[in-house]
CHARMM-style PDB file with segment names, atoms N, HN, CA, C and O in Angstrom:
ATOM      1  N   MET     1      86.388 162.308 127.958  1.00  0.00      PROA
ATOM      2  CA  MET     1      86.014 160.644 127.958  1.00  0.00      PROA
ATOM      3  C   MET     1      84.558 161.568 128.712  1.00  0.00      PROA
ATOM      4  O   MET     1      83.565 162.088 128.203  1.00  0.00      PROA
ATOM      5  N   LYS     2      84.941 161.468 129.824  1.00  0.00      PROA
ATOM      6  HN  LYS     2      85.748 161.045 130.237  1.00  0.00      PROA
ATOM      7  CA  LYS     2      84.297 162.259 131.489  1.00  0.00      PROA
ATOM      8  C   LYS     2      82.555 163.072 130.783  1.00  0.00      PROA
ATOM      9  O   LYS     2      81.421 162.821 131.191  1.00  0.00      PROA
ATOM     10  N   GLN     3      82.926 163.954 129.758  1.00  0.00      PROA
ATOM     11  HN  GLN     3      83.847 164.158 129.426  1.00  0.00      PROA
ATOM     12  CA  GLN     3      82.387 164.559 129.017  1.00  0.00      PROA
ATOM     13  C   GLN     3      81.349 164.060 128.397  1.00  0.00      PROA
ATOM     14  O   GLN     3      80.190 164.327 128.711  1.00  0.00      PROA
ATOM     15  N   ILE     4      81.860 162.897 126.979  1.00  0.00      PROA
ATOM     16  HN  ILE     4      82.802 162.681 126.723  1.00  0.00      PROA
ATOM     17  CA  ILE     4      81.368 162.204 126.243  1.00  0.00      PROA
ATOM     18  C   ILE     4      79.944 161.629 126.995  1.00  0.00      PROA
ATOM     19  O   ILE     4      78.815 161.692 126.506  1.00  0.00      PROA
ATOM     20  N   ILE     5      80.327 161.033 128.363  1.00  0.00      PROA
ATOM     21  HN  ILE     5      81.244 160.982 128.760  1.00  0.00      PROA
ATOM     22  CA  ILE     5      79.287 159.894 129.250  1.00  0.00      PROA
ATOM     23  C   ILE     5      78.628 161.043 129.948  1.00  0.00      PROA
ATOM     24  O   ILE     5      77.640 160.662 130.575  1.00  0.00      PROA
ATOM     25  N   LYS     6      78.879 162.445 130.048  1.00  0.00      PROA
ATOM     26  HN  LYS     6      79.681 162.755 129.538  1.00  0.00      PROA
ATOM     27  CA  LYS     6      78.183 162.851 130.524  1.00  0.00      PROA
ATOM     28  C   LYS     6      76.589 163.811 129.722  1.00  0.00      PROA
ATOM     29  O   LYS     6      75.541 164.346 130.082  1.00  0.00      PROA
ATOM     30  N   THR     7      77.442 163.491 128.369  1.00  0.00      PROA
ATOM     31  HN  THR     7      78.294 163.057 128.076  1.00  0.00      PROA
ATOM     32  CA  THR     7      76.458 164.092 127.406  1.00  0.00      PROA
ATOM     33  C   THR     7      75.837 162.501 126.958  1.00  0.00      PROA
ATOM     34  O   THR     7      74.693 162.130 127.222  1.00  0.00      PROA
ATOM     35  N   TYR     8      76.206 162.208 126.697  1.00  0.00      PROA
ATOM     36  HN  TYR     8      77.135 162.509 126.483  1.00  0.00      PROA
ATOM     37  CA  TYR     8      75.089 160.446 126.856  1.00  0.00      PROA
ATOM     38  C   TYR     8      73.965 160.292 127.531  1.00  0.00      PROA
ATOM     39  O   TYR     8      72.796 160.089 127.206  1.00  0.00      PROA
ATOM     40  N   VAL     9      75.007 160.541 129.378  1.00  0.00      PROA
ATOM     41  HN  VAL     9      75.957 160.706 129.642  1.00  0.00      PROA
ATOM     42  CA  VAL     9      73.714 160.237 129.683  1.00  0.00      PROA
ATOM     43  C   VAL     9      72.114 161.564 129.921  1.00  0.00      PROA
ATOM     44  O   VAL     9      71.000 161.514 130.442  1.00  0.00      PROA
ATOM     45  N   LYS    10      72.852 162.475 129.255  1.00  0.00      PROA
ATOM     46  HN  LYS    10      73.757 162.515 128.831  1.00  0.00      PROA
ATOM     47  CA  LYS    10      71.800 163.619 129.757  1.00  0.00      PROA
ATOM     48  C   LYS    10      71.036 163.060 128.200  1.00  0.00      PROA
ATOM     49  O   LYS    10      69.809 163.126 128.271  1.00  0.00      PROA
ATOM     50  N   ALA    11      71.549 162.551 126.884  1.00  0.00      PROA
ATOM     51  HN  ALA    11      72.546 162.497 126.826  1.00  0.00      PROA
ATOM     52  CA  ALA    11      70.669 162.375 126.030  1.00  0.00      PROA
ATOM     53  C   ALA    11      69.881 160.826 126.091  1.00  0.00      PROA
ATOM     54  O   ALA    11      68.937 160.474 125.385  1.00  0.00      PROA
ATOM     55  N   GLU    12      70.343 160.295 126.802  1.00  0.00      PROA
ATOM     56  HN  GLU    12      71.110 160.581 127.376  1.00  0.00      PROA
ATOM     57  CA  GLU    12      69.674 158.950 127.429  1.00  0.00      PROA
ATOM     58  C   GLU    12      68.488 159.212 128.138  1.00  0.00      PROA
ATOM     59  O   GLU    12      67.385 158.976 127.645  1.00  0.00      PROA
ATOM     60  N   ILE    13      68.643 159.697 129.294  1.00  0.00      PROA
ATOM     61  HN  ILE    13      69.539 159.888 129.696  1.00  0.00      PROA
ATOM     62  CA  ILE    13      67.439 160.512 130.283  1.00  0.00      PROA
ATOM     63  C   ILE    13      66.447 161.194 129.211  1.00  0.00      PROA
ATOM     64  O   ILE    13      65.335 160.669 129.177  1.00  0.00      PROA
ATOM     65  N   GLY    14      66.645 162.226 128.370  1.00  0.00      PROA
ATOM     66  HN  GLY    14      67.549 162.653 128.397  1.00  0.00      PROA
ATOM     67  CA  GLY    14      65.568 162.805 127.328  1.00  0.00      PROA
ATOM     68  C   GLY    14      65.228 161.901 126.888  1.00  0.00      PROA
ATOM     69  O   GLY    14      64.077 161.508 127.075  1.00  0.00      PROA
ATOM     70  N   PHE    15      65.957 161.350 126.266  1.00  0.00      PROA
ATOM     71  HN  PHE    15      66.892 161.669 126.114  1.00  0.00      PROA
ATOM     72  CA  PHE    15      65.223 160.320 125.217  1.00  0.00      PROA
ATOM     73  C   PHE    15      64.391 159.299 126.106  1.00  0.00      PROA
ATOM     74  O   PHE    15      64.023 158.302 125.485  1.00  0.00      PROA
ATOM     75  N   ARG    16      64.184 159.335 126.869  1.00  0.00      PROA
ATOM     76  HN  ARG    16      64.484 160.145 127.373  1.00  0.00      PROA
ATOM     77  CA  ARG    16      63.609 158.151 128.462  1.00  0.00      PROA
ATOM     78  C   ARG    16      62.816 158.810 128.449  1.00  0.00      PROA
ATOM     79  O   ARG    16      61.769 158.413 127.937  1.00  0.00      PROA
ATOM     80  N   THR    17      62.902 160.527 129.150  1.00  0.00      PROA
ATOM     81  HN  THR    17      63.753 160.849 129.566  1.00  0.00      PROA
ATOM     82  CA  THR    17      61.968 161.113 129.527  1.00  0.00      PROA
ATOM     83  C   THR    17      60.541 161.514 128.435  1.00  0.00      PROA
ATOM     84  O   THR    17      59.378 161.758 128.756  1.00  0.00      PROA
ATOM     85  N   GLY    18      61.030 161.474 127.394  1.00  0.00      PROA
ATOM     86  HN  GLY    18      61.975 161.276 127.134  1.00  0.00      PROA
ATOM     87  CA  GLY    18      60.119 161.908 125.826  1.00  0.00      PROA
ATOM     88  C   GLY    18      59.048 160.489 125.238  1.00  0.00      PROA
ATOM     89  O   GLY    18      57.915 160.583 124.767  1.00  0.00      PROA
ATOM     90  N   LEU    19      59.825 159.289 125.452  1.00  0.00      PROA
ATOM     91  HN  LEU    19      60.746 159.212 125.835  1.00  0.00      PROA
ATOM     92  CA  LEU    19      59.254 158.139 125.363  1.00  0.00      PROA
ATOM     93  C   LEU    19      58.382 158.081 126.645  1.00  0.00      PROA
ATOM     94  O   LEU    19      57.161 157.943 126.572  1.00  0.00      PROA
ATOM     95  N   SER    20      58.887 158.164 127.538  1.00  0.00      PROA
ATOM     96  HN  SER    20      59.879 158.276 127.597  1.00  0.00      PROA
ATOM     97  CA  SER    20      57.128 158.051 129.016  1.00  0.00      PROA
ATOM     98  C   SER    20      56.581 158.995 128.544  1.00  0.00      PROA
ATOM     99  O   SER    20      55.627 158.467 127.973  1.00  0.00      PROA
ATOM    100  N   GLY    21      56.480 160.480 128.302  1.00  0.00      PROA
ATOM    101  HN  GLY    21      57.256 160.908 128.766  1.00  0.00      PROA
ATOM    102  CA  GLY    21      55.749 160.882 127.902  1.00  0.00      PROA
ATOM    103  C   GLY    21      55.053 160.585 126.732  1.00  0.00      PROA
ATOM    104  O   GLY    21      53.984 161.194 126.755  1.00  0.00      PROA
ATOM    105  N   LEU    22      55.182 159.932 125.738  1.00  0.00      PROA
ATOM    106  HN  LEU    22      56.051 159.437 125.720  1.00  0.00      PROA
ATOM    107  CA  LEU    22      54.584 159.858 124.611  1.00  0.00      PROA
ATOM    108  C   LEU    22      53.639 158.324 124.452  1.00  0.00      PROA
ATOM    109  O   LEU    22      52.783 157.916 123.667  1.00  0.00      PROA
ATOM    110  N   THR    23      54.393 157.736 125.761  1.00  0.00      PROA
ATOM    111  HN  THR    23      55.088 158.067 126.399  1.00  0.00      PROA
ATOM    112  CA  THR    23      53.717 156.260 126.214  1.00  0.00      PROA
ATOM    113  C   THR    23      52.062 156.767 126.745  1.00  0.00      PROA
ATOM    114  O   THR    23      50.962 156.306 126.440  1.00  0.00      PROA
ATOM    115  N   LYS    24      52.470 157.972 127.709  1.00  0.00      PROA
ATOM    116  HN  LYS    24      53.364 158.347 127.956  1.00  0.00      PROA
ATOM    117  CA  LYS    24      51.204 158.616 128.600  1.00  0.00      PROA
ATOM    118  C   LYS    24      50.099 159.294 127.762  1.00  0.00      PROA
ATOM    119  O   LYS    24      48.924 159.333 128.128  1.00  0.00      PROA
ATOM    120  N   LYS    25      50.609 159.884 126.484  1.00  0.00      PROA
ATOM    121  HN  LYS    25      51.563 159.852 126.187  1.00  0.00      PROA
ATOM    122  CA  LYS    25      49.673 160.726 125.849  1.00  0.00      PROA
ATOM    123  C   LYS    25      49.376 159.023 125.059  1.00  0.00      PROA
ATOM    124  O   LYS    25      48.524 158.506 125.782  1.00  0.00      PROA
ATOM    125  N   PHE    26      49.677 158.197 124.112  1.00  0.00      PROA
ATOM    126  HN  PHE    26      50.370 158.617 123.525  1.00  0.00      PROA
ATOM    127  CA  PHE    26      48.863 157.329 123.724  1.00  0.00      PROA
ATOM    128  C   PHE    26      48.220 156.440 124.518  1.00  0.00      PROA
ATOM    129  O   PHE    26      47.607 155.560 123.914  1.00  0.00      PROA
ATOM    130  N   HSD    27      48.177 156.415 126.002  1.00  0.00      PROA
ATOM    131  HN  HSD    27      48.674 157.130 126.493  1.00  0.00      PROA
ATOM    132  CA  HSD    27      47.854 155.178 126.582  1.00  0.00      PROA
ATOM    133  C   HSD    27      46.367 155.926 127.131  1.00  0.00      PROA
ATOM    134  O   HSD    27      45.315 155.338 127.382  1.00  0.00      PROA
ATOM    135  N   GLY    28      46.725 157.850 127.256  1.00  0.00      PROA
ATOM    136  HN  GLY    28      47.579 158.328 127.052  1.00  0.00      PROA
ATOM    137  CA  GLY    28      45.502 158.696 127.633  1.00  0.00      PROA
ATOM    138  C   GLY    28      44.645 158.364 126.703  1.00  0.00      PROA
ATOM    139  O   GLY    28      43.776 157.533 126.969  1.00  0.00      PROA
ATOM    140  N   LYS    29      44.738 159.031 125.253  1.00  0.00      PROA
ATOM    141  HN  LYS    29      45.444 159.705 125.037  1.00  0.00      PROA
ATOM    142  CA  LYS    29      43.902 159.304 124.163  1.00  0.00      PROA
ATOM    143  C   LYS    29      42.838 157.656 124.186  1.00  0.00      PROA
ATOM    144  O   LYS    29      41.619 157.770 124.056  1.00  0.00      PROA
ATOM    145  N   PHE    30      43.593 155.977 124.392  1.00  0.00      PROA
ATOM    146  HN  PHE    30      44.584 155.885 124.498  1.00  0.00      PROA
ATOM    147  CA  PHE    30      42.837 155.157 124.105  1.00  0.00      PROA
ATOM    148  C   PHE    30      42.227 154.091 125.360  1.00  0.00      PROA
ATOM    149  O   PHE    30      41.558 153.073 125.183  1.00  0.00      PROA
ATOM    150  N   SER    31      42.684 154.674 126.653  1.00  0.00      PROA
ATOM    151  HN  SER    31      43.227 155.501 126.797  1.00  0.00      PROA
ATOM    152  CA  SER    31      42.189 154.035 127.639  1.00  0.00      PROA
ATOM    153  C   SER    31      40.512 154.038 127.531  1.00  0.00      PROA
ATOM    154  O   SER    31      39.808 153.039 127.680  1.00  0.00      PROA
ATOM    155  N   ASP    32      40.213 154.897 127.344  1.00  0.00      PROA
ATOM    156  HN  ASP    32      40.785 155.708 127.223  1.00  0.00      PROA
ATOM    157  CA  ASP    32      38.677 154.956 127.486  1.00  0.00      PROA
ATOM    158  C   ASP    32      37.846 154.461 126.701  1.00  0.00      PROA
ATOM    159  O   ASP    32      36.647 154.426 126.981  1.00  0.00      PROA
ATOM    160  N   GLU    33      38.409 153.927 125.424  1.00  0.00      PROA
ATOM    161  HN  GLU    33      39.383 153.955 125.197  1.00  0.00      PROA
ATOM    162  CA  GLU    33      37.691 153.207 124.618  1.00  0.00      PROA
ATOM    163  C   GLU    33      37.112 151.791 124.812  1.00  0.00      PROA
ATOM    164  O   GLU    33      38.185 151.187 124.829  1.00  0.00      PROA
ATOM    165  N   GLN    34      36.248 150.906 124.957  1.00  0.00      PROA
ATOM    166  HN  GLN    34      35.377 151.396 124.943  1.00  0.00      PROA
ATOM    167  CA  GLN    34      35.498 150.351 124.921  1.00  0.00      PROA
ATOM    168  C   GLN    34      35.549 149.158 124.233  1.00  0.00      PROA
ATOM    169  O   GLN    34      35.195 148.060 124.661  1.00  0.00      PROA
ATOM    170  N   GLY    35      36.065 149.455 123.004  1.00  0.00      PROA
ATOM    171  HN  GLY    35      36.352 150.347 122.657  1.00  0.00      PROA
ATOM    172  CA  GLY    35      35.600 148.570 121.854  1.00  0.00      PROA
ATOM    173  C   GLY    35      34.384 148.394 121.665  1.00  0.00      PROA
ATOM    174  O   GLY    35      33.423 148.735 122.356  1.00  0.00      PROA
ATOM    175  N   ASP    36      34.458 147.636 120.327  1.00  0.00      PROA
ATOM    176  HN  ASP    36      35.238 147.359 119.766  1.00  0.00      PROA
ATOM    177  CA  ASP    36      33.483 146.836 119.793  1.00  0.00      PROA
ATOM    178  C   ASP    36      33.220 145.542 119.632  1.00  0.00      PROA
ATOM    179  O   ASP    36      33.079 144.987 118.542  1.00  0.00      PROA
ATOM    180  N   VAL    37      33.132 144.927 120.921  1.00  0.00      PROA
ATOM    181  HN  VAL    37      33.247 145.377 121.807  1.00  0.00      PROA
ATOM    182  CA  VAL    37      32.345 142.933 120.989  1.00  0.00      PROA
ATOM    183  C   VAL    37      31.912 142.946 119.781  1.00  0.00      PROA
ATOM    184  O   VAL    37      32.469 142.604 118.738  1.00  0.00      PROA
ATOM    185  N   PRO    38      30.511 143.513 120.049  1.00  0.00      PROA
ATOM    186  CA  PRO    38      29.827 142.615 118.896  1.00  0.00      PROA
ATOM    187  C   PRO    38      30.429 142.196 117.313  1.00  0.00      PROA
ATOM    188  O   PRO    38      30.625 141.127 116.735  1.00  0.00      PROA
ATOM    189  N   GLY    39      30.584 143.481 116.997  1.00  0.00      PROA
ATOM    190  HN  GLY    39      30.425 144.349 117.466  1.00  0.00      PROA
ATOM    191  CA  GLY    39      31.286 143.791 115.920  1.00  0.00      PROA
ATOM    192  C   GLY    39      32.358 142.693 115.547  1.00  0.00      PROA
ATOM    193  O   GLY    39      32.353 141.954 114.563  1.00  0.00      PROA
ATOM    194  N   TRP    40      33.309 142.768 116.605  1.00  0.00      PROA
ATOM    195  HN  TRP    40      33.314 143.369 117.405  1.00  0.00      PROA
ATOM    196  CA  TRP    40      34.454 141.593 116.070  1.00  0.00      PROA
ATOM    197  C   TRP    40      33.779 139.999 116.485  1.00  0.00      PROA
ATOM    198  O   TRP    40      34.311 138.993 116.016  1.00  0.00      PROA
ATOM    199  N   VAL    41      32.723 139.906 117.285  1.00  0.00      PROA
ATOM    200  HN  VAL    41      32.290 140.723 117.667  1.00  0.00      PROA
ATOM    201  CA  VAL    41      32.091 138.205 117.173  1.00  0.00      PROA
ATOM    202  C   VAL    41      31.620 138.207 115.615  1.00  0.00      PROA
ATOM    203  O   VAL    41      31.906 137.236 114.915  1.00  0.00      PROA
ATOM    204  N   LEU    42      31.093 139.007 115.226  1.00  0.00      PROA
ATOM    205  HN  LEU    42      30.860 139.796 115.795  1.00  0.00      PROA
ATOM    206  CA  LEU    42      30.291 139.349 113.616  1.00  0.00      PROA
ATOM    207  C   LEU    42      31.559 139.112 112.826  1.00  0.00      PROA
ATOM    208  O   LEU    42      31.656 138.610 111.706  1.00  0.00      PROA
ATOM    209  N   VAL    43      32.349 139.488 113.485  1.00  0.00      PROA
ATOM    210  HN  VAL    43      32.270 139.896 114.395  1.00  0.00      PROA
ATOM    211  CA  VAL    43      33.784 139.479 112.096  1.00  0.00      PROA
ATOM    212  C   VAL    43      34.321 137.618 112.224  1.00  0.00      PROA
ATOM    213  O   VAL    43      34.984 137.105 111.322  1.00  0.00      PROA
ATOM    214  N   VAL    44      34.001 137.038 113.150  1.00  0.00      PROA
ATOM    215  HN  VAL    44      33.462 137.455 113.882  1.00  0.00      PROA
ATOM    216  CA  VAL    44      34.791 135.652 113.507  1.00  0.00      PROA
ATOM    217  C   VAL    44      33.898 134.562 113.171  1.00  0.00      PROA
ATOM    218  O   VAL    44      34.206 133.514 112.605  1.00  0.00      PROA
ATOM    219  N   LEU    45      32.682 134.950 113.609  1.00  0.00      PROA
ATOM    220  HN  LEU    45      32.432 135.802 114.069  1.00  0.00      PROA
ATOM    221  CA  LEU    45      31.446 134.215 112.725  1.00  0.00      PROA
ATOM    222  C   LEU    45      31.454 133.965 111.433  1.00  0.00      PROA
ATOM    223  O   LEU    45      31.294 132.861 110.914  1.00  0.00      PROA
ATOM    224  N   MET    46      31.735 135.507 110.624  1.00  0.00      PROA
ATOM    225  HN  MET    46      31.864 136.404 111.046  1.00  0.00      PROA
ATOM    226  CA  MET    46      31.553 135.519 108.885  1.00  0.00      PROA
ATOM    227  C   MET    46      32.870 135.004 108.805  1.00  0.00      PROA
ATOM    228  O   MET    46      32.833 134.008 108.083  1.00  0.00      PROA
ATOM    229  N   THR    47      33.486 135.122 109.025  1.00  0.00      PROA
ATOM    230  HN  THR    47      33.517 135.932 109.612  1.00  0.00      PROA
ATOM    231  CA  THR    47      34.628 134.186 108.763  1.00  0.00      PROA
ATOM    232  C   THR    47      34.822 132.703 108.795  1.00  0.00      PROA
ATOM    233  O   THR    47      35.467 132.032 107.989  1.00  0.00      PROA
ATOM    234  N   THR    48      34.008 132.195 110.107  1.00  0.00      PROA
ATOM    235  HN  THR    48      33.485 132.741 110.762  1.00  0.00      PROA
ATOM    236  CA  THR    48      34.083 130.927 110.283  1.00  0.00      PROA
ATOM    237  C   THR    48      33.239 130.200 109.055  1.00  0.00      PROA
ATOM    238  O   THR    48      33.643 129.275 108.351  1.00  0.00      PROA
ATOM    239  N   GLY    49      31.904 130.898 108.986  1.00  0.00      PROA
ATOM    240  HN  GLY    49      31.575 131.650 109.557  1.00  0.00      PROA
ATOM    241  CA  GLY    49      31.577 130.843 107.997  1.00  0.00      PROA
ATOM    242  C   GLY    49      31.371 130.143 106.109  1.00  0.00      PROA
ATOM    243  O   GLY    49      30.758 129.311 105.440  1.00  0.00      PROA
ATOM    244  N   LEU    50      32.532 131.377 106.018  1.00  0.00      PROA
ATOM    245  HN  LEU    50      33.030 132.053 106.562  1.00  0.00      PROA
ATOM    246  CA  LEU    50      33.088 131.675 104.961  1.00  0.00      PROA
ATOM    247  C   LEU    50      34.423 130.128 104.629  1.00  0.00      PROA
ATOM    248  O   LEU    50      34.345 129.261 103.758  1.00  0.00      PROA
ATOM    249  N   VAL    51      35.343 130.288 105.541  1.00  0.00      PROA
ATOM    250  HN  VAL    51      35.405 130.993 106.248  1.00  0.00      PROA
ATOM    251  CA  VAL    51      36.090 129.041 105.444  1.00  0.00      PROA
ATOM    252  C   VAL    51      35.476 127.513 105.323  1.00  0.00      PROA
ATOM    253  O   VAL    51      35.899 126.684 104.517  1.00  0.00      PROA
ATOM    254  N   THR    52      34.237 127.249 106.410  1.00  0.00      PROA
ATOM    255  HN  THR    52      33.893 127.923 107.064  1.00  0.00      PROA
ATOM    256  CA  THR    52      33.197 126.752 106.399  1.00  0.00      PROA
ATOM    257  C   THR    52      33.060 125.915 104.535  1.00  0.00      PROA
ATOM    258  O   THR    52      33.576 124.986 103.915  1.00  0.00      PROA
ATOM    259  N   ALA    53      31.786 127.246 104.266  1.00  0.00      PROA
ATOM    260  HN  ALA    53      31.367 128.001 104.770  1.00  0.00      PROA
ATOM    261  CA  ALA    53      31.472 127.327 103.250  1.00  0.00      PROA
ATOM    262  C   ALA    53      32.252 126.204 102.111  1.00  0.00      PROA
ATOM    263  O   ALA    53      32.059 125.009 101.887  1.00  0.00      PROA
ATOM    264  N   ILE    54      33.212 127.217 101.531  1.00  0.00      PROA
ATOM    265  HN  ILE    54      33.369 128.187 101.713  1.00  0.00      PROA
ATOM    266  CA  ILE    54      34.196 127.411 100.852  1.00  0.00      PROA
ATOM    267  C   ILE    54      35.320 125.541 100.970  1.00  0.00      PROA
ATOM    268  O   ILE    54      35.873 124.856 100.110  1.00  0.00      PROA
ATOM    269  N   TRP    55      35.185 125.425 102.286  1.00  0.00      PROA
ATOM    270  HN  TRP    55      34.735 125.981 102.985  1.00  0.00      PROA
ATOM    271  CA  TRP    55      36.022 124.004 102.447  1.00  0.00      PROA
ATOM    272  C   TRP    55      34.590 122.838 102.507  1.00  0.00      PROA
ATOM    273  O   TRP    55      34.851 121.640 102.398  1.00  0.00      PROA
ATOM    274  N   THR    56      34.067 122.994 102.570  1.00  0.00      PROA
ATOM    275  HN  THR    56      33.855 123.967 102.659  1.00  0.00      PROA
ATOM    276  CA  THR    56      32.331 122.438 101.770  1.00  0.00      PROA
ATOM    277  C   THR    56      33.037 121.313 100.332  1.00  0.00      PROA
ATOM    278  O   THR    56      33.320 120.143 100.078  1.00  0.00      PROA
ATOM    279  N   ILE    57      33.026 122.734  99.720  1.00  0.00      PROA
ATOM    280  HN  ILE    57      32.795 123.685  99.927  1.00  0.00      PROA
ATOM    281  CA  ILE    57      32.776 122.820  98.072  1.00  0.00      PROA
ATOM    282  C   ILE    57      33.754 122.809  97.751  1.00  0.00      PROA
ATOM    283  O   ILE    57      33.739 122.425  96.581  1.00  0.00      PROA
ATOM    284  N   ALA    58      35.221 123.106  98.227  1.00  0.00      PROA
ATOM    285  HN  ALA    58      35.233 123.418  99.177  1.00  0.00      PROA
ATOM    286  CA  ALA    58      36.263 121.895  98.161  1.00  0.00      PROA
ATOM    287  C   ALA    58      37.054 120.839  98.309  1.00  0.00      PROA
ATOM    288  O   ALA    58      38.056 120.508  97.675  1.00  0.00      PROA
ATOM    289  N   ALA    59      36.396 120.239  99.390  1.00  0.00      PROA
ATOM    290  HN  ALA    59      35.582 120.507  99.904  1.00  0.00      PROA
ATOM    291  CA  ALA    59      36.672 119.571  99.910  1.00  0.00      PROA
ATOM    292  C   ALA    59      36.907 118.254  98.728  1.00  0.00      PROA
ATOM    293  O   ALA    59      38.076 117.939  98.507  1.00  0.00      PROA
ATOM    294  N   PRO    60      35.921 117.589  98.071  1.00  0.00      PROA
ATOM    295  CA  PRO    60      36.386 116.932  97.472  1.00  0.00      PROA
ATOM    296  C   PRO    60      37.255 117.120  96.198  1.00  0.00      PROA
ATOM    297  O   PRO    60      37.663 116.193  95.498  1.00  0.00      PROA
ATOM    298  N   ARG    61      37.475 118.384  95.998  1.00  0.00      PROA
ATOM    299  HN  ARG    61      37.144 119.137  96.567  1.00  0.00      PROA
ATOM    300  CA  ARG    61      38.645 118.646  94.694  1.00  0.00      PROA
ATOM    301  C   ARG    61      39.789 118.098  94.993  1.00  0.00      PROA
ATOM    302  O   ARG    61      40.379 117.430  94.144  1.00  0.00      PROA
ATOM    303  N   LEU    62      40.413 118.324  96.522  1.00  0.00      PROA
ATOM    304  HN  LEU    62      39.934 118.867  97.212  1.00  0.00      PROA
ATOM    305  CA  LEU    62      41.166 118.384  97.540  1.00  0.00      PROA
ATOM    306  C   LEU    62      41.887 117.744  97.370  1.00  0.00      PROA
ATOM    307  O   LEU    62      43.117 117.788  97.354  1.00  0.00      PROA
ATOM    308  N   THR    63      40.735 116.628  97.127  1.00  0.00      PROA
ATOM    309  HN  THR    63      39.735 116.592  97.141  1.00  0.00      PROA
ATOM    310  CA  THR    63      41.256 115.644  97.987  1.00  0.00      PROA
ATOM    311  C   THR    63      41.287 114.240  96.905  1.00  0.00      PROA
ATOM    312  O   THR    63      41.463 113.043  97.132  1.00  0.00      PROA
ATOM    313  N   ALA    64      41.052 114.946  95.755  1.00  0.00      PROA
ATOM    314  HN  ALA    64      40.909 115.918  95.570  1.00  0.00      PROA
ATOM    315  CA  ALA    64      41.707 113.984  94.512  1.00  0.00      PROA
ATOM    316  C   ALA    64      43.474 114.501  94.234  1.00  0.00      PROA
ATOM    317  O   ALA    64      44.563 113.962  94.035  1.00  0.00      PROA
ATOM    318  N   ILE    65      42.960 115.731  94.360  1.00  0.00      PROA
ATOM    319  HN  ILE    65      42.076 116.169  94.522  1.00  0.00      PROA
ATOM    320  CA  ILE    65      44.207 116.708  93.626  1.00  0.00      PROA
ATOM    321  C   ILE    65      45.390 115.931  95.098  1.00  0.00      PROA
ATOM    322  O   ILE    65      46.379 115.257  94.810  1.00  0.00      PROA
ATOM    323  N   LEU    66      45.173 116.091  95.870  1.00  0.00      PROA
ATOM    324  HN  LEU    66      44.369 116.638  96.103  1.00  0.00      PROA
ATOM    325  CA  LEU    66      46.311 114.637  97.282  1.00  0.00      PROA
ATOM    326  C   LEU    66      46.046 113.222  96.184  1.00  0.00      PROA
ATOM    327  O   LEU    66      46.867 112.977  95.301  1.00  0.00      PROA
ATOM    328  N   LYS    67      45.523 112.863  96.270  1.00  0.00      PROA
ATOM    329  HN  LYS    67      44.855 113.062  96.987  1.00  0.00      PROA
ATOM    330  CA  LYS    67      44.590 111.000  95.977  1.00  0.00      PROA
ATOM    331  C   LYS    67      46.079 111.247  94.781  1.00  0.00      PROA
ATOM    332  O   LYS    67      47.133 110.612  94.827  1.00  0.00      PROA
ATOM    333  N   ASN    68      45.719 112.332  93.807  1.00  0.00      PROA
ATOM    334  HN  ASN    68      44.863 112.847  93.770  1.00  0.00      PROA
ATOM    335  CA  ASN    68      46.344 111.672  91.922  1.00  0.00      PROA
ATOM    336  C   ASN    68      48.031 112.203  92.400  1.00  0.00      PROA
ATOM    337  O   ASN    68      49.016 111.867  91.742  1.00  0.00      PROA
ATOM    338  N   SER    69      48.112 113.078  93.651  1.00  0.00      PROA
ATOM    339  HN  SER    69      47.312 113.352  94.185  1.00  0.00      PROA
ATOM    340  CA  SER    69      50.067 113.422  94.140  1.00  0.00      PROA
ATOM    341  C   SER    69      50.447 112.612  94.538  1.00  0.00      PROA
ATOM    342  O   SER    69      51.627 112.275  94.441  1.00  0.00      PROA
ATOM    343  N   LEU    70      49.615 112.045  95.101  1.00  0.00      PROA
ATOM    344  HN  LEU    70      48.656 112.320  95.181  1.00  0.00      PROA
ATOM    345  CA  LEU    70      50.488 110.735  95.591  1.00  0.00      PROA
ATOM    346  C   LEU    70      50.148 109.702  95.224  1.00  0.00      PROA
ATOM    347  O   LEU    70      50.185 108.776  96.034  1.00  0.00      PROA
ATOM    348  N   ASP    71      49.667 109.448  93.810  1.00  0.00      PROA
ATOM    349  HN  ASP    71      49.637 110.200  93.152  1.00  0.00      PROA
ATOM    350  CA  ASP    71      49.499 108.275  93.123  1.00  0.00      PROA
ATOM    351  C   ASP    71      50.596 107.920  91.995  1.00  0.00      PROA
ATOM    352  O   ASP    71      51.052 106.921  91.438  1.00  0.00      PROA
ATOM    353  N   ALA    72      50.757 109.338  91.982  1.00  0.00      PROA
ATOM    354  HN  ALA    72      50.387 110.150  92.434  1.00  0.00      PROA
ATOM    355  CA  ALA    72      52.015 109.420  91.328  1.00  0.00      PROA
ATOM    356  C   ALA    72      53.590 109.842  91.888  1.00  0.00      PROA
ATOM    357  O   ALA    72      54.625 110.005  91.242  1.00  0.00      PROA
ATOM    358  N   MET    73      53.355 109.937  93.201  1.00  0.00      PROA
ATOM    359  HN  MET    73      52.514 109.805  93.725  1.00  0.00      PROA
ATOM    360  CA  MET    73      54.717 109.567  93.692  1.00  0.00      PROA
ATOM    361  C   MET    73      54.868 108.502  93.697  1.00  0.00      PROA
ATOM    362  O   MET    73      55.996 108.263  93.267  1.00  0.00      PROA
ATOM    363  N   ASN    74      54.247 107.471  94.002  1.00  0.00      PROA
ATOM    364  HN  ASN    74      53.330 107.665  94.351  1.00  0.00      PROA
ATOM    365  CA  ASN    74      54.115 105.701  94.270  1.00  0.00      PROA
ATOM    366  C   ASN    74      54.565 105.487  92.533  1.00  0.00      PROA
ATOM    367  O   ASN    74      55.396 104.604  92.326  1.00  0.00      PROA
ATOM    368  N   GLY    75      54.063 106.229  91.374  1.00  0.00      PROA
ATOM    369  HN  GLY    75      53.387 106.947  91.542  1.00  0.00      PROA
ATOM    370  CA  GLY    75      54.539 105.906  90.073  1.00  0.00      PROA
ATOM    371  C   GLY    75      56.257 105.780  90.608  1.00  0.00      PROA
ATOM    372  O   GLY    75      56.882 104.885  91.177  1.00  0.00      PROA
ATOM    373  N   ILE    76      56.526 106.785  90.241  1.00  0.00      PROA
ATOM    374  HN  ILE    76      56.018 107.511  89.779  1.00  0.00      PROA
ATOM    375  CA  ILE    76      58.319 107.450  90.039  1.00  0.00      PROA
ATOM    376  C   ILE    76      58.839 106.209  90.700  1.00  0.00      PROA
ATOM    377  O   ILE    76      59.646 105.599  89.998  1.00  0.00      PROA
ATOM    378  N   ARG    77      58.529 105.567  92.123  1.00  0.00      PROA
ATOM    379  HN  ARG    77      57.874 106.063  92.693  1.00  0.00      PROA
ATOM    380  CA  ARG    77      59.715 104.892  92.490  1.00  0.00      PROA
ATOM    381  C   ARG    77      59.926 102.924  91.162  1.00  0.00      PROA
ATOM    382  OT1 ARG    77      60.893 102.178  91.314  1.00  0.00      PROA
TER     383      ARG     77
END
């Protein structure tokens, strides 16, 4: 039983050491990048503009669909 525990502990230590090394390697590669903030701002603004434009066009039809469905539900009673 002690041999199994020793083997397990050695394997666990080896796994954690390897994982720690991979983590350090990963952070080492990407820690010097600063990112593309203007690009993200542009993506957010364009998405907001598209949603606003689509919502403006679709709002009357969505309102009509909701009103018709609620009227149909009232007719079921």
